[in-house]
C-alpha positions in Angstrom: -33.2 18.5 -53.8 -29.3 18.3 -52.5 -30.5 19.0 -48.9 -33.0 16.6 -49.5 -30.8 13.8 -50.6 -28.4 14.6 -47.9 -30.8 14.1 -45.0 -32.1 10.8 -46.4 -28.6 9.7 -46.7 -27.8 10.4 -43.0 -30.8 8.8 -41.4 -29.8 5.9 -43.3 -26.2 5.6 -42.2 -27.5 6.2 -38.5 -30.0 2.9 -39.2 -26.8 0.8 -40.2 -25.0 1.4 -36.8 -24.9 -1.9 -34.7 -25.8 -2.0 -31.2 -22.9 -2.2 -28.6 -22.6 -5.9 -27.9 -22.8 -6.9 -24.5 -19.8 -8.6 -22.5 -19.1 -10.2 -19.3 -15.6 -9.6 -18.0 -13.2 -11.8 -15.8 -10.3 -9.9 -13.9 -8.4 -10.6 -10.6 -8.4 -9.4 -7.6 -5.1 -9.7 -5.5 -2.4 -12.0 -6.0 -2.5 -15.9 -5.7 -3.0 -17.4 -2.0 -1.0 -20.3 -1.3 -2.5 -23.0 1.5 -1.1 -26.3 2.4 -4.1 -27.8 0.0 -5.2 -25.2 -2.3 -3.9 -22.7 -4.6 -6.4 -19.8 -5.0 -6.9 -16.5 -7.0 -9.8 -14.3 -6.5 -11.6 -13.3 -10.0 -14.2 -10.4 -10.6 -16.9 -11.2 -13.0 -19.0 -8.2 -14.2 -21.0 -7.3 -17.1 -20.4 -4.4 -19.2 -23.9 -3.7 -19.5 -25.1 -4.0 -16.0 -27.3 -6.7 -17.0 -27.7 -10.7 -15.7 -26.3 -13.3 -17.6 -25.8 -16.9 -17.3 -22.0 -17.5 -17.6 -20.2 -20.6 -18.6 -16.4 -21.6 -18.9 -14.6 -23.9 -21.1 -11.1 -24.7 -20.7 -9.4 -24.8 -24.1 -6.4 -26.5 -22.6 -6.1 -30.2 -21.0 -3.7 -29.0 -18.4 -2.4 -25.8 -16.3 0.9 -25.7 -17.3 4.1 -23.6 -16.2 5.5 -20.9 -18.5 8.9 -23.1 -18.4 6.9 -25.9 -19.5 8.6 -28.2 -16.6 5.1 -28.6 -14.6 1.8 -29.6 -15.9 -1.1 -29.9 -13.5 -4.4 -31.9 -14.8 -7.5 -30.3 -15.6 -9.2 -32.3 -12.9 -7.4 -30.3 -10.3 -9.1 -27.0 -11.4 -12.1 -25.3 -9.6 -14.1 -22.1 -9.4 -15.9 -21.7 -6.4 -18.9 -19.2 -7.1 -19.5 -18.9 -3.1 -22.2 -21.9 -3.4 -19.9 -24.7 -4.6 -16.9 -25.6 -6.4 -17.4 -26.3 -10.2 -15.1 -28.6 -11.6 -14.4 -28.6 -15.5 -13.5 -31.2 -18.8 -11.4 -30.3 -21.3 -13.6 -28.7 -24.2 -16.9 -28.8 -22.5 -18.7 -25.7 -20.9 -19.5 -25.8 -17.3 -22.0 -23.3 -15.7 -20.0 -20.9 -13.1 -22.8 -18.1 -12.6 -26.6 -18.7 -13.1 -28.6 -15.3 -13.9 -25.4 -13.6 -12.5 -26.6 -13.9 -8.8 -29.9 -12.0 -10.1 -28.9 -8.4 -9.9 -26.1 -8.1 -12.5 -23.6 -6.7 -9.9 -19.8 -7.4 -10.0 -19.5 -10.8 -8.2 -16.6 -12.3 -6.7 -15.6 -16.0 -7.5 -12.3 -18.1 -6.5 -10.2 -20.0 -8.9 -8.3 -23.0 -7.4 -6.1 -25.5 -7.7 -7.3 -27.9 -4.8 -5.5 -31.0 -3.3 -2.7 -30.9 -6.0 0.3 -31.2 -3.6 3.0 -28.6 -3.5 3.3 -26.7 -6.9 6.9 -25.2 -7.9 7.0 -21.4 -7.7 6.3 -19.9 -11.1 3.6 -18.8 -13.4 0.7 -21.1 -14.4 -1.7 -20.5 -17.0 -4.8 -22.1 -18.9 -6.7 -20.7 -21.5 -10.6 -20.5 -21.1 -13.4 -19.5 -23.1 -16.0 -17.4 -21.3 -19.9 -17.4 -22.6 -22.6 -15.1 -21.9 -25.9 -16.5 -22.5 -29.0 -14.2 -22.5 -31.6 -15.4 -19.6 -34.6 -14.2 -21.6 -33.8 -15.5 -24.9 -31.0 -18.3 -24.5 -29.3 -16.6 -26.9 -25.5 -16.2 -26.9 -24.7 -12.3 -25.6 -21.0 -12.6 -25.9 -17.9 -15.1 -26.0 -14.3 -13.9 -24.9 -11.3 -15.6 -24.2 -9.7 -15.3 -20.8 -5.9 -16.6 -19.7 -6.2 -17.7 -16.4 -3.1 -17.4 -14.5 -1.8 -18.3 -10.9 1.6 -17.0 -10.1 2.9 -19.1 -7.2 5.4 -17.3 -5.0 8.1 -19.1 -3.2 7.3 -21.1 -0.3 9.7 -22.0 2.6 8.6 -23.4 5.9 10.4 -25.5 8.6 9.0 -26.7 12.0 10.4 -29.1 14.6 8.2 -31.1 16.8 10.8 -32.2 19.4 11.9 -30.1 22.4 14.8 -27.7 22.4 17.8 -29.8 22.3 19.5 -29.9 26.0 22.9 -31.4 26.4 23.3 -32.6 30.2 26.4 -32.8 31.8 26.4 -35.1 34.9 28.9 -35.1 37.5 30.5 -37.9 36.2 31.2 -36.3 33.3 32.7 -33.3 34.4 36.0 -34.4 35.2 36.7 -36.5 32.1 39.1 -34.6 29.8 38.6 -34.9 25.9 35.0 -36.3 26.5 32.1 -35.7 24.3 28.7 -35.3 25.4 25.4 -35.4 23.0 22.0 -34.1 23.4 19.6 -36.4 24.9 16.8 -35.6 22.3 18.0 -35.1 18.7 15.7 -32.5 17.0 13.8 -33.6 13.5 13.7 -30.3 11.2 10.6 -30.8 8.9 10.7 -28.9 5.5 8.3 -27.9 3.4 9.3 -26.1 0.1 8.3 -25.6 -3.4 11.8 -25.1 -4.6 15.2 -26.5 -4.2 16.3 -25.9 -0.5 19.1 -25.5 1.6 19.0 -25.5 5.3 21.6 -23.9 7.3 22.5 -23.4 11.3 23.4 -19.8 11.9 25.3 -19.1 14.9 25.4 -15.3 15.1 24.0 -15.3 18.4 25.9 -17.8 19.6 27.2 -17.7 23.4 29.7 -18.4 26.1 30.6 -22.0 26.1 32.1 -24.5 28.6 33.8 -26.6 25.7 33.8 -27.3 22.2 30.6 -27.3 20.4 29.7 -29.7 17.4 26.8 -30.5 14.8 26.0 -33.0 12.4 23.0 -34.7 10.9 22.2 -38.3 11.9 19.5 -38.9 9.2 17.3 -37.3 6.2 14.2 -38.5 4.2 14.8 -39.5 0.5 14.6 -35.9 -1.1 17.5 -35.1 1.1 20.2 -34.9 -1.8 23.1 -34.5 0.8 23.3 -33.6 4.4 26.1 -32.8 7.1 27.8 -36.3 8.3 30.9 -35.4 9.7 31.0 -33.3 12.9 31.5 -29.3 12.4 32.7 -27.2 15.0 30.1 -24.5 16.2 31.7 -20.8 16.5 29.7 -17.4 16.5 28.8 -15.7 13.3 29.1 -18.5 11.1 26.8 -20.3 8.6 27.0 -24.1 8.7 24.8 -25.8 5.9 23.3 -29.1 7.3 21.5 -30.2 4.2 20.2 -29.7 0.7 17.1 -31.4 -1.2 15.2 -31.1 -4.0 11.6 -29.5 -4.8 8.9 -30.3 -4.0 9.5 -30.7 -0.1 6.7 -31.7 1.4 7.3 -32.9 5.3 10.9 -34.0 4.2 13.0 -34.0 7.3 16.8 -34.0 8.7 17.8 -35.1 12.0 20.2 -33.2 13.9 22.7 -33.8 16.6 24.6 -31.6 19.0 27.4 -32.3 21.2 29.8 -30.6 23.4 33.4 -31.8 24.2 35.6 -30.9 26.6 39.0 -29.4 25.5 42.0 -31.1 25.3 43.8 -31.7 28.8 41.0 -30.0 30.4 37.7 -30.2 32.0 34.3 -28.9 31.7 33.4 -25.9 33.7 30.4 -26.0 36.3 27.3 -23.4 35.2 24.3 -23.3 33.3 25.0 -22.1 29.5 22.4 -21.0 26.9 23.8 -21.2 23.4 21.4 -20.0 20.7 21.5 -21.1 16.9 19.1 -20.6 14.3 17.9 -23.0 11.4 17.3 -21.1 8.2 15.7 -22.3 5.2 16.4 -20.9 1.8 16.1 -21.5 -2.0 18.9 -23.9 -3.1 21.5 -22.5 -5.6 21.6 -23.6 -9.0 
């Protein structure tokens, strides 16, 4: 009798063990990728049982926010591209991102995007999403889980100049004038793109032989340029000269730079062709 009771109990216990719940899993592939118009992160979507499901996503927050709380990106700029279209979202509403999980249940790549918002300051941004998988045959909800979508935005510093290399032309009438100053014919405009506060400097490490005293200053700057070099600074080798500072985000902010050469006191400019190399450097601004 004891043996019969034990066998009956064991069968009953096995019958009460629930089957493993299905789950659709979101994960990341690679790092956040920043372009001029988009911030993108590739997602891997997979089901743990290898079956196909309809997958939908519901944002549980109204904005994507930075971890320091200083920046909030409205939900209207968030999209998920499923290789066919950009799917947009509304707060607390489900949007279909994959239908029939592309028919074969295999892992799929999607791209989460912050699109056309402009420059996003460097930092970590996140939004909590609910992910729901629906059984294709019955329409029942197979699983519901949360996913913290994160974009880790790296520091972006870019500068460009669209004018020619600045040239200082010394004419025959200039050569014999003492204490005479000549400026470059075309002043370069330095365009700045940065998602942090920034500092623009002139690196004179490779500055070569000179025919006189060389100077630099800025003559103009855009609105977000908070300070700039307005008084002439003498250019000498192996020096860093701060040209300007600005605030983030910077989108095509600019600084106009003027170079000049001045004959030494009581002397004249020596004839010849001189190449004097300097380098613009854009870096993160100090606190």
